C-alpha positions in Angstrom: 22.6 82.1 -159.6 26.3 83.0 -160.1 28.1 84.6 -157.2 29.9 87.8 -157.7 33.3 87.7 -156.1 33.7 89.9 -153.0 36.8 91.4 -154.6 34.7 92.7 -157.5 32.1 94.1 -155.2 34.7 95.9 -153.1 36.6 97.3 -156.1 33.3 98.3 -157.7 32.2 100.1 -154.6 35.4 102.2 -154.5 35.4 103.0 -158.2 31.6 103.3 -158.4 31.4 105.5 -155.4 34.0 107.9 -156.7 32.5 107.9 -160.2 29.0 108.6 -158.9 30.2 111.4 -156.6 32.2 113.0 -159.4 29.7 112.7 -162.2 26.6 113.7 -160.2 28.4 116.2 -158.1 26.6 114.6 -155.1 29.2 113.4 -152.6 26.4 111.9 -150.5 25.2 109.7 -153.4 28.7 108.5 -154.0 29.1 107.7 -150.3 25.9 105.7 -150.4 27.2 103.6 -153.3 30.5 103.1 -151.3 28.6 102.1 -148.1 26.2 99.7 -149.8 29.0 97.9 -151.7 31.1 97.8 -148.6 28.3 96.3 -146.6 27.7 93.7 -149.3 31.3 92.8 -149.5 31.6 92.6 -145.7 28.7 90.2 -145.6 30.4 87.9 -148.1 33.8 88.2 -146.3 32.1 87.2 -143.0 30.4 84.3 -144.7 33.5 83.0 -146.6 36.4 83.8 -144.2 34.9 84.5 -140.8 34.6 87.5 -138.5 38.3 88.4 -138.0 39.0 88.4 -141.7 35.8 90.4 -142.4 36.9 93.0 -139.9 40.4 93.2 -141.4 39.1 93.5 -145.0 36.5 96.1 -143.9 39.4 98.1 -142.4 41.3 97.7 -145.6 38.2 99.0 -147.6 37.9 102.0 -145.4 41.7 102.6 -145.5 41.6 102.4 -149.3 38.9 105.0 -149.4 40.6 107.3 -146.9 44.1 106.7 -148.4 43.0 107.5 -151.9 42.4 111.1 -150.9 45.9 112.2 -150.1 47.3 109.9 -152.8 45.1 111.8 -155.4 47.1 115.0 -154.7 50.2 113.2 -155.9 49.1 111.0 -158.8 45.6 112.2 -159.7 42.1 111.2 -158.6 41.4 108.3 -160.9 44.9 106.6 -160.5 44.5 106.9 -156.8 41.0 105.4 -156.7 42.0 102.6 -159.1 45.1 101.8 -157.1 43.1 101.6 -153.9 40.5 99.5 -155.5 43.1 97.1 -156.9 44.8 96.7 -153.5 41.5 96.0 -151.7 40.4 93.6 -154.5 43.7 91.7 -154.2 43.4 91.5 -150.5 39.8 90.3 -150.7 40.7 87.7 -153.3 43.6 86.4 -151.2 41.6 86.2 -148.0 38.1 85.3 -149.0 37.6 84.6 -152.7 40.5 82.3 -153.5 39.0 79.5 -151.4 35.7 79.3 -153.3 
């Protein structure tokens, strides 16, 4: 079975969580998507790069989510979410996915 890169899971969680929350008008459902994808990515980060790296990448994932909110006021919601997702995906690739 092909492995999905953790960068794709993390970016998909941020984008998918926002998309689900926006389109269903159910913030809790979007939060569930965000949490499930974050947990899956964290598990891969831990397996591929160790506990410290997984902790740092999890913090980056949460910071991307939190940071997209004030950024959205300046650049719009989708650009903020896509920017945060791209930054987290890049960090994930550099720390965990590049080696595999």
